[in-house]
C-alpha positions in Angstrom: -21.9 -21.8 -30.8 -20.2 -21.0 -27.5 -22.7 -23.1 -25.5 -22.1 -26.1 -27.8 -18.4 -25.8 -27.3 -18.9 -25.7 -23.5 -21.1 -28.8 -23.6 -18.6 -30.6 -25.8 -15.8 -29.7 -23.3 -18.0 -30.8 -20.3 -18.8 -34.1 -22.0 -15.1 -34.7 -22.8 -14.2 -34.0 -19.2 -16.8 -36.6 -18.0 -15.4 -39.2 -20.4 -11.9 -38.6 -18.9 -13.4 -39.2 -15.4 -14.9 -42.4 -16.7 -11.5 -43.5 -17.9 -10.0 -42.6 -14.5 -12.6 -44.6 -12.6 -12.1 -47.6 -14.9 -8.4 -47.5 -14.2 -9.2 -47.2 -10.5 -11.4 -50.3 -10.6 -8.8 -52.2 -12.6 -6.1 -51.2 -10.1 -8.4 -52.2 -7.2 -9.0 -55.6 -8.9 -5.2 -56.0 -9.4 -4.6 -55.3 -5.7 -7.3 -57.9 -4.7 -5.8 -60.6 -7.0 -2.3 -59.9 -5.7 -3.5 -60.3 -2.1 -5.3 -63.5 -3.0 -2.2 -64.9 -4.7 0.1 -64.3 -1.8 -2.1 -64.7 1.2 -4.8 -67.2 -0.1 -3.0 -69.1 -2.9 -5.5 -72.0 -2.9 -8.7 -69.9 -3.2 -8.2 -69.1 -6.9 -6.4 -71.1 -9.6 -3.1 -69.8 -10.9 -4.4 -69.8 -14.5 -7.3 -67.5 -13.5 -4.9 -65.2 -11.7 -2.6 -64.9 -14.7 -5.7 -64.2 -16.9 -6.8 -61.5 -14.6 -3.3 -59.9 -14.7 -3.5 -60.0 -18.5 -7.0 -58.4 -18.5 -5.8 -55.6 -16.2 -2.8 -54.9 -18.5 -5.2 -54.8 -21.5 -7.4 -52.3 -19.6 -4.4 -50.1 -19.0 -3.4 -50.3 -22.7 -7.0 -49.6 -23.9 -7.1 -46.6 -21.6 -4.1 -45.2 -23.5 -5.9 -45.9 -26.8 -9.1 -44.2 -25.5 -7.0 -41.0 -24.8 -5.9 -40.9 -28.5 -9.4 -41.7 -29.7 -10.9 -38.9 -27.6 -8.5 -36.4 -29.3 -9.0 -37.8 -32.8 -12.8 -38.6 -32.7 -14.6 -35.5 -31.4 -18.0 -37.3 -31.3 -18.4 -38.3 -27.6 -21.1 -40.9 -28.3 -18.8 -42.9 -30.6 -16.0 -42.9 -28.0 -18.5 -44.1 -25.3 -19.8 -46.9 -27.6 -16.3 -48.1 -28.3 -15.4 -48.1 -24.6 -18.7 -49.9 -23.7 -18.0 -52.6 -26.3 -14.5 -53.3 -25.0 -15.7 -53.2 -21.4 -18.4 -55.8 -22.1 -15.8 -58.1 -23.8 -13.3 -57.6 -20.9 -15.9 -58.2 -18.2 -17.2 -61.3 -20.1 -13.7 -62.7 -20.2 -13.2 -61.9 -16.5 -16.5 -63.7 -15.7 -15.3 -66.7 -17.8 -11.8 -67.0 -16.2 -13.3 -66.6 -12.7 -15.8 -69.4 -12.8 -18.5 -68.6 -15.4 -21.9 -69.1 -13.9 -20.4 -69.1 -10.4 -18.3 -65.9 -10.9 -19.2 -62.9 -8.7 -17.8 -60.5 -11.3 -21.0 -60.4 -13.3 -22.0 -57.5 -11.0 -19.7 -55.3 -13.2 -22.2 -55.6 -16.1 -24.7 -53.2 -14.5 -21.9 -50.6 -14.0 -21.4 -50.6 -17.8 -25.1 -50.3 -18.4 -25.4 -47.4 -15.9 -22.5 -45.3 -17.4 -23.8 -46.0 -20.9 -27.2 -44.5 -19.9 -25.4 -41.5 -18.4 -23.6 -40.8 -21.7 -25.8 -42.2 -24.3 -29.3 -41.8 -22.9 -32.1 -44.3 -22.6 -31.8 -45.7 -26.1 -28.0 -46.1 -25.8 -28.4 -47.7 -22.4 -31.0 -50.3 -23.7 -28.7 -51.1 -26.6 -25.7 -51.7 -24.3 -28.0 -53.7 -22.0 -28.9 -55.9 -25.0 -25.3 -56.4 -25.9 -24.5 -57.3 -22.3 -27.4 -59.7 -22.1 -26.3 -61.4 -25.4 -22.7 -61.8 -24.2 -23.6 -63.1 -20.8 -26.2 -65.5 -22.1 -23.9 -66.7 -24.8 -21.1 -67.3 -22.3 -23.4 -69.4 -20.0 -24.9 -71.3 -22.9 -21.5 -72.2 -24.4 -20.4 -73.3 -20.9 -23.6 -75.4 -20.4 -23.3 -77.2 -23.7 -19.6 -77.9 -23.1 -18.4 -75.8 -26.0 -16.1 -74.0 -23.5 -15.0 -74.9 -20.0 -12.9 -73.3 -17.3 -9.3 -72.6 -18.4 -7.8 -73.9 -15.2 -9.1 -77.6 -15.4 -8.8 -80.0 -18.3 -11.2 -82.6 -16.7 -14.3 -80.6 -15.9 -17.6 -82.0 -14.6 -20.5 -79.5 -15.2 -23.0 -80.2 -12.5 -25.5 -77.3 -13.1 -28.8 -78.2 -14.7 -30.6 -76.4 -17.5 -33.2 -74.8 -15.3 -30.6 -73.2 -13.1 -28.7 -71.8 -16.1 -31.9 -70.5 -17.7 -33.0 -68.9 -14.4 -29.5 -67.3 -14.0 -29.6 -65.9 -17.5 -33.1 -64.6 -17.2 -32.5 -63.0 -13.8 -29.4 -61.2 -15.0 -30.9 -60.1 -18.3 -33.9 -58.7 -16.5 -31.6 -56.9 -14.0 -29.6 -55.4 -16.9 -32.8 -53.9 -18.5 -34.2 -52.8 -15.1 -30.9 -51.1 -14.3 -31.0 -49.4 -17.8 -34.6 -48.3 -17.3 -34.1 -47.1 -13.8 -30.9 -45.3 -14.7 -32.5 -43.7 -17.7 -35.5 -42.6 -15.5 -33.1 -41.0 -13.0 -31.1 -39.3 -15.8 -34.1 -38.0 -17.6 -35.6 -36.7 -14.3 -32.3 -35.0 -13.5 -32.2 -33.5 -17.0 -35.7 -32.1 -16.6 -34.9 -30.8 -13.1 -31.7 -29.2 -14.5 -33.7 -27.7 -17.3 -36.4 -26.3 -15.0 -33.7 -25.0 -12.7 -31.8 -23.5 -15.6 -35.0 -21.8 -16.8 -35.7 -20.5 -13.3 -32.1 -19.3 -13.0 -32.3 -17.6 -16.4 -35.6 -15.9 -15.4 -34.1 -14.9 -12.0 -30.9 -13.6 -13.7 -33.0 -11.6 -16.2 -35.1 -10.2 -13.3 -32.0 -9.5 -11.4 -30.4 -7.7 -14.4 -33.6 -5.8 -15.0 -33.7 -4.8 -11.3 -30.1 -3.7 -11.3 -30.5 -1.8 -14.6 -33.5 0.0 -13.2 -31.7 0.9 -9.9 -28.5 1.9 -11.8 -30.4 4.0 -14.4 -32.5 6.0 -11.9 -31.2 9.5 -11.5 -31.8 9.5 -7.7 -29.2 8.0 -5.3 -30.5 4.8 -3.8 -28.8 3.2 -0.8 -29.9 0.3 1.4 -28.9 0.2 5.0 -29.0 -2.9 7.2 -30.2 -3.1 10.9 -26.6 -2.3 12.0 -26.7 1.0 10.0 -24.1 -0.3 7.5 -24.5 0.3 3.8 -25.5 -2.8 1.8 -26.0 -1.3 -1.7 -25.0 1.9 -3.4 -26.2 2.7 -7.0 -24.4 4.7 -9.7 -26.3 7.9 -9.0 -25.3 7.7 -5.3 -21.7 7.5 -6.4 -22.1 10.6 -8.6 -23.9 12.6 -5.9 -21.6 11.8 -3.0 -18.4 11.5 -5.0 -17.7 8.1 -3.3 -17.4 4.8 -5.1 -19.7 1.9 -4.2 -16.6 -0.1 -3.2 -15.6 2.5 -0.6 -19.2 2.9 0.6 -20.1 -0.7 1.1 -20.3 -1.9 4.7 -19.5 1.6 6.0 -21.7 3.1 8.7 -24.1 5.5 7.1 -23.1 8.3 9.6 -19.6 8.3 7.9 -21.2 9.2 4.6 -23.8 11.6 5.8 -22.6 13.4 9.0 -26.0 15.0 9.5 -27.8 11.6 9.5 -27.8 11.2 13.3 -30.2 14.1 13.7 -32.6 12.4 11.3 -32.9 9.3 13.5 -35.0 11.3 15.9 -37.5 12.0 13.0 -37.8 8.3 12.2 -40.0 7.6 15.2 -42.2 10.5 14.1 -42.4 9.0 10.7 -43.5 5.7 12.2 -46.3 7.4 14.0 -47.3 9.5 11.0 -47.8 7.3 7.8 -48.1 10.4 5.6 -45.3 10.0 3.0 -44.6 13.7 3.0 -43.3 13.4 6.6 -40.6 11.1 5.2 -39.0 14.0 3.2 -36.3 16.2 4.6 -33.1 17.9 3.6 -29.5 17.6 4.8 -26.1 19.0 3.9 -23.8 16.4 2.3 -20.7 17.7 4.1 -21.6 20.5 6.6 -19.1 23.3 6.5 -17.2 21.9 3.4 -19.5 22.7 0.5 -23.0 23.8 -0.2 -24.4 20.5 -1.5 -27.9 20.0 -0.3 -29.6 16.7 -0.5 -33.3 15.9 -0.5 -33.8 12.7 1.5 -36.6 10.1 1.8 -36.4 7.0 4.1 -38.6 3.9 3.8 -38.4 0.7 5.7 -36.9 -2.3 3.9 -39.2 -5.3 4.4 -38.5 -9.0 3.7 -41.1 -11.4 2.2 -42.1 -12.4 5.8 -43.0 -8.8 6.6 -40.0 -8.2 8.9 -37.9 -5.0 8.8 -34.4 -5.8 7.7 -33.1 -2.2 7.3 -34.0 1.0 5.5 -34.0 2.3 1.9 -32.5 5.8 1.5 -33.5 7.7 -1.7 -31.8 11.1 -2.2 -31.3 13.7 -4.9 -28.9 16.6 -5.2 -31.0 19.8 -4.7 -28.1 22.2 -4.8 -29.0 23.6 -8.3 -32.7 23.7 -7.4 -31.9 25.6 -4.2 -29.7 28.0 -6.1 -32.4 28.5 -8.6 -34.9 29.2 -5.8 -32.5 31.8 -4.3 -32.1 33.4 -7.8 -35.9 33.5 -8.2 -36.3 35.0 -4.8 -33.4 37.5 -5.5 -35.0 38.5 -8.8 -38.3 39.1 -7.1 -36.6 41.3 -4.6 -34.7 43.1 -7.3 -37.8 43.6 -9.3 -39.6 45.1 -6.3 -36.5 47.2 -5.6 -36.4 48.4 -9.2 -40.0 49.6 -9.0 -39.2 51.3 -5.7 -36.0 52.8 -7.0 -37.7 54.6 -9.9 -40.2 56.2 -7.5 -37.5 56.9 -4.9 -35.2 58.5 -7.5 -38.0 60.7 -8.8 -39.2 61.7 -5.3 -35.7 62.4 -4.0 -33.9 64.0 -6.9 -36.5 66.8 -7.3 -36.2 68.1 -3.8 -32.5 67.6 -3.7 -32.1 69.7 -6.9 -34.3 72.4 -5.3 -32.2 72.3 -2.1 -28.9 72.4 -4.1 -30.1 75.3 -6.3 -31.4 77.3 -3.4 -28.3 76.9 -1.3 -26.0 77.9 -4.2 -28.2 81.0 -4.8 -28.0 81.9 -1.2 -24.3 81.4 -1.1 -23.9 83.7 -4.2 -26.3 86.4 -3.1 -25.3 86.4 0.6 -21.7 87.0 1.5 -21.5 84.3 4.1 -18.5 83.9 6.3 -17.3 81.6 9.0 -19.8 79.2 10.5 -22.6 80.3 8.2 -20.7 79.3 5.1 -19.6 76.1 6.7 -23.2 75.2 7.5 -24.1 75.7 3.8 -21.3 73.5 2.7 -22.5 70.8 5.1 -26.0 71.0 3.5 -24.4 70.6 0.0 -22.3 67.6 1.3 -25.4 65.9 2.7 -27.2 66.5 -0.7 -24.2 64.8 -2.5 -24.4 61.8 -0.1 -28.1 61.4 -0.8 -27.6 61.6 -4.5 -24.8 59.0 -4.3 -27.1 56.7 -2.3 -29.9 57.1 -4.9 -27.4 56.4 -7.7 -26.1 53.2 -6.0 -29.6 52.1 -5.3 -30.6 52.5 -8.9 -27.4 50.7 -10.1 -28.1 47.8 -7.8 -31.8 47.5 -8.6 -31.8 48.2 -12.4 -28.4 48.0 -14.2 -28.4 49.5 -17.7 -28.5 46.5 -20.1 -28.7 48.6 -23.3 -26.0 51.2 -23.6 -23.1 48.8 -24.1 -20.2 48.7 -26.5 -16.5 47.8 -26.7 -14.6 49.6 -23.9 -11.0 49.7 -22.8 -10.7 48.7 -19.2 -7.1 50.0 -18.9 -8.2 53.5 -19.7 -10.9 53.3 -17.0 -8.2 52.0 -14.6 -6.0 54.9 -15.4 -8.8 57.4 -14.8 -9.7 55.8 -11.4 -6.1 55.8 -10.3 -5.8 59.5 -11.2 -9.0 60.4 -9.4 -8.4 58.3 -6.3 -5.7 60.8 -5.1 -8.6 63.3 -4.5 -10.9 60.9 -2.7 -11.6 61.2 1.0 -10.0 57.8 1.7 -6.6 58.5 0.1 -3.5 58.1 2.1 0.0 59.1 0.9 1.4 56.0 2.5 -0.5 53.8 0.0 1.7 52.3 -2.8 0.0 51.5 -6.1 1.3 48.8 -8.4 0.0 47.9 -11.8 0.5 44.8 -13.9 -1.7 45.2 -17.0 -1.7 42.7 -19.9 -2.2 45.4 -22.6 -5.3 43.8 -24.0 -8.1 45.3 -21.9 -11.1 45.5 -24.2 -14.5 44.1 -23.0 -18.1 44.5 -24.0 -20.1 46.5 -21.5 -21.3 49.8 -20.1 -18.4 52.1 -19.4 -20.2 54.1 -16.6 -21.3 51.0 -14.7 -18.0 49.1 -15.0 -16.1 52.3 -13.9 -18.4 52.5 -10.9 -17.8 48.9 -10.0 -14.0 49.3 -10.1 -14.2 52.5 -8.2 -16.2 50.9 -5.4 -13.6 48.0 -5.2 -10.6 50.4 -5.2 -12.3 52.7 -2.6 -13.0 49.7 -0.3 -9.3 48.7 -0.6 -8.2 52.2 0.4 -10.6 52.3 3.3 -9.2 48.9 4.5 -5.7 50.4 4.7 -6.0 53.6 6.9 -2.4 53.4 7.9 -1.1 52.7 4.4 -0.2 49.6 2.4 0.0 48.3 -1.1 -2.7 48.5 -3.7 -2.2 46.3 -6.7 -4.2 46.1 -9.9 -3.7 43.3 -12.5 -5.4 42.3 -15.7 -5.0 39.1 -17.8 -7.0 37.2 -20.5 -8.6 33.9 -19.5 -10.6 31.3 -21.4 -13.8 30.0 -19.7 -16.5 27.5 -20.7 -17.3 27.1 -24.4 -14.0 28.8 -25.2 -15.4 32.2 -24.3 -12.6 34.8 -23.6 -12.8 36.7 -20.3 -10.7 39.6 -19.0 -9.7 39.0 -15.4 -9.3 42.1 -13.3 -7.8 41.7 -9.8 -7.6 44.4 -7.1 -5.3 43.4 -4.2 -4.8 45.2 -0.9 -2.8 44.6 2.3 -5.5 45.8 4.6 -7.4 44.4 7.5 -9.1 41.6 5.5 -12.5 40.0 5.9 -13.4 37.0 8.1 -14.7 34.0 6.3 -18.1 34.1 7.9 -18.6 37.6 6.4 -17.4 36.9 2.8 -20.8 36.0 1.4 -22.7 38.6 3.5 -20.7 41.5 2.1 -22.4 41.0 -1.3 -25.8 41.4 0.3 -27.4 44.9 0.0 -27.2 47.1 3.1 -24.8 44.8 4.9 -21.8 46.8 6.2 -19.2 46.6 8.9 -18.3 50.3 8.6 -19.7 53.0 10.8 -20.6 55.3 7.8 -21.1 52.7 5.1 -24.4 52.2 3.2 -23.8 48.5 2.5 -24.3 48.9 -1.2 -20.7 49.2 -2.5 -19.8 45.5 -3.1 -23.5 44.6 -3.7 -23.5 47.1 -6.6 -20.3 45.6 -7.9 -21.7 42.1 -7.8 -24.9 43.2 -9.5 -23.1 45.1 -12.3 -20.8 42.2 -13.0 -23.7 39.7 -13.1 -25.6 41.9 -15.5 -22.6 41.8 -17.8 -22.5 38.0 -17.7 -19.3 38.0 -15.6 -18.2 36.6 -12.2 -17.2 38.5 -9.0 -15.0 36.7 -6.4 -13.6 37.8 -3.1 -10.7 36.0 -1.4 -9.5 37.4 2.0 -7.6 36.6 5.1 -8.0 38.7 8.3 -5.0 41.0 8.8 -3.4 39.9 5.6 -5.4 41.5 2.9 -8.1 41.0 0.3 -8.2 40.1 -3.3 -11.2 41.1 -5.4 -11.5 39.5 -8.9 -13.8 40.4 -11.7 -14.2 38.3 -14.8 -15.8 40.2 -17.7 -16.6 38.7 -21.1 -14.6 40.1 -24.0 -17.5 39.6 -26.5 -21.2 40.4 -26.1 -23.0 38.1 -23.7 -26.7 37.7 -22.8 -27.6 39.3 -19.5 -26.9 37.0 -16.5 
């Protein structure tokens, strides 16, 4: 329906152009006659000049009529037939008033035949050619037999013989039909060419749409780069991975999008020497130092139909989640191994430690030790306690208890820790403690483990403030993904802080920057929080302090 409307509109526009060109020819004829009248008054009788003026005026009036007919009669063929009929009559009159058989204006007949073919096709063109032949032949016959004679001379001697008239009529009639046939052949050839071109364009458009759909639907980022290293195409997946729209990416140097790309250029020569596709695969960081997005890259040469290289195709995927998964798998493997080791270690260490502890206590009771001897015994017991704490932390890190969990009140645990902290070795009277608790501190978890995690954080905060400072503890409810409620517990200190390069490392087991630390404190915290389905975050600035935040689910969660 839409295509028919467009065709109708196009045909109507062409008819309007036909009317414009008819007016242009009439105006040109009017100008020629005016020049003849004023510069060459004897070359054309005054009666013929007046008749031509009348014909031109009639043409103008008919053009106005054609405009109204075009609006009232929507059938374009009927409009063209009407215009052809009037044009044939007007040209015949023009030929008559300008000399009949001697008139040069008979050349206007083929123009009518040509445009009739253009609008009405072969059949319509032959019909108009027949009408033109009849009108022209009738005019010359009437003139030959004396039925009519030139309007500008009352006494007229017709000196053309029958053979000449017949030959003139035959030549013109043949020319009319030849013009009609040639014009129809050209028009039909053009239509076939347009149809074939349209089919090719349609097939090309469908192929182009299919190609674009495939490229845009692929989950991998696809980017083409020209010989000048500027981006030529950028699919939807590439936009999602890089966070950059195709509009912004187009015509930019690829180094601006991938800062690590220059180092890859050195590998391209190796890839050219080694045709193995696996050598075309490598990994780069999307924005080094900004985030942890890792991309897997493949580069292939972009070849034109002539076999010449016109750039490169870059195919890339976001491997960040895969890399995290690989780290988690590796971490779980280590933890599984450590879990097995911890069970053996705990058994092997606790038995001799219990024996040592019991023996020392019996000796201290049975022997009345004083001075340095008693002090040595106390040092042995202190060493035993340190070893037991190490074994306990190691077991907590390797194998958190995922079974003995229930609803517990975090605020009671915080109160117990703050009471006990005054008797810890790291306590300093210059430390001020501030609390801002929300009053709703229930979470689902293991009370012993969570208490140990909070104790480790608070103890670290005290050790970071050897000269005193402010220790703040806050709690508040928060809503995470899937509308799950979390209790956020924050411990703030005004101590020495942690440098950015060490933030992630402090969560690794046995990593410590303290002289007497085991490197398990925060690692244990992170492990306990993860096993409860929570999140542990550290924010710190050197010499300004540290903020440790724990998010614990209020309701029961699967083990993380």
